[in-house]
C-alpha positions, 0 to 999 in steps of 0.5 A: 158709276154705271156703264154708258151702254153705247152698244144699244145705240147705232154706230152713227149715233156713237160717232156723232156723240164722239165727234161732239165730244170734241167741242164739249170743252172750250179748251179743245175748241181753242186748241183746234182753232189755234191749229187751224189758224197757224196752219202748221204743226204746233210743238209745245207753245199751246200753254202760252197760247191757251193759257192753261197749265201743261198737264191740262193741255196734254189731257185735252190733246190726248182727247182730241188725238183719241177722237182722231181730230188731230195727229202727233208726231214725235220730234226730239223730246216733244210731240208735235200736233196738227189737224187730221184732215181725213178725220176732220173732213169725215166729222164735217160730213157726219155733223152736217148730215145730223145738223141739217135735219129739218123740223117738221112743218107741223108743230107739236106743242 
């Protein structure tokens, strides 16, 4: 498999791509929606809520944490997760700026 060559792209392009990755799988979208819905940290009940196996949920949580959209804290033997408001706000700004680009008034085709 070849290298992603992310270094040839701008920091902004890489940041947009990373944030978009969070929405690249419906399980991650479901996890984020659940965290917003409960508006508190979740400590392990995601398997029943999302309907996937624990290792699968753990992989998606790991990816969301790597992206910074969620944060986790260790409580006893479990890790509790919640939305990281600072990164979520930054992502909204970055993605809104990108998605608010308008098409030119002239048609190319």
